[in-house]
N, C-alpha and C positions, 0 to 999 in steps of 0.2 A: 418228444413234444416240452418238457422243461428242462431239457439242455440250450434250447436257445434263448429262452428268458432268462437262465444262468450267465448265458455268455454276455448277449445284453445287460445285465446290470452288473457284471463284472468289470466291461467296456465302458459302461459311464459311471460307475467308482471311481475309474483310472483318470477317465476326462476332467471329472469335479476333480480331484486331487491334485492335479498336473496345471489347471487354473490357476491363474496369478491371483493374488488376493485383494482387490481394493485397494488403494487406500485411503482412511475417512480423513473428510474435510477436518482442518484443523480452525479452531479458533484465533487469528491475534490481532494484538495490540500494538500502534505505536505511542509514547508518552514521548511530546518533544519541546523545544524553547530554539525558534528561530529569529532571527534577525534581516533586515535587507532593505535595499532603499531601490528606484526605477526613476529614470528619465528615459523614455523611447526603451530601453534596455533595460530589463529587469532581473536581480542578483538578491539573493538570500543565502545563511546557511546560519547551522546550528548543530543542537546533537539531540540524541534519545536512544530509547531503546525501545525494541521490539521483545514482548512477550507472550507467549502463547499460553491456549489451555493445557497442551502434554508437557508442560514443564519446560518447555525449551526457552533463552533471554540469548539477547544478544546485544549489547552496547551499538551504535551508528550513528554515523554523520550522514547530515540531510544536506543537502542544496537544493536551488531551484533557479531556472536562468531561463530565461524566454526575453520576447520583444511585444511591440504594440504601442496600441492609445494609453502611456502609463506615466503617473510622475509620484514622485512620497519617497516618505520612508515610516518603517511600522517594525514593532518588536513583538513578537510569540511568546509567552509565555503560561504553559501546559496543555501545551495548543494536544489531542489527543486525536487516533488515527484507527481504522477498523478495517483487516483488509476480509476481504471473501475469495474463495476461489483457492486458498493455500490447504497445500497437504502437508508442508512442512518448512519450517523457518527459515531455510535460503530460498527460499521462491518467493518472499517479500523482499530480497535484494535483486537493484537494476533500476533503470531506468520508466519514469509514466509519464504519457504523457496529458498535458495538462492546457486548460481554459478555462480561464475565468475574468469576474465581472466584479472588481471593489471599490468599495470607498469609506472612508471614515475620516472621522475628527478629531483626534484625543484620543479618548476610544475606539477601536478597531476592533469587526468581527470579522472572520473568514470560514467559508464553509465551501469545500470543494470538491469532484470524485473527480478520480482519474482512475487509469488502465493502464497496462502491463501487458498484453496477452490474457489469458486466465482469468489473472489477478487485476481484484481493483482495492482502491484504498480509499475512502469516502476519511477525510477532514476535516476538523473542527476545530476554533480558539479563538483567543481572543488578547487582546493586548494592545501598548497605543504605538500612536504616529495620527500622520496624516497622510491618506494615498487615496487617486483618484482613478481608475481607467478601466483598460480591458487588454490581456497580455493574452499571449498565448507561449508552449514551452515545454518544460523538462523539468521531473521533477524528480532526484535521484536518492537512491537509499543506499550507503556503505556499511558494511561492516567496520566496527574500529578495530 
């Protein structure tokens, strides 16, 4: 009677020990500066740093490209982004799908949320320039 319970306990212990541990979600932030222009085609580029709460950090280059009904020129300094759905810093690299509406004269503000698979990035920043329009495209983050 006791033997089946001991065997079941041993099997359960082996299964639990063999199960892979799920990775803890890491909180990562992007601090960036970028500048760009648009005239139906939109392009911007810049640099930044991704920092995570597990101590990892990485210098990155960022670029945005797309098209739509858009015109203007702008610069963002001290922009911030917050990632969600990240298990490690390398997961933030890649190309995110974007859609945005923007307007600004002299002082410009921007807030945008974009996705890349399970990873999301919420951006916010203020800067200077003149811009107006609706654009769709890609936002790419690469290691420097």
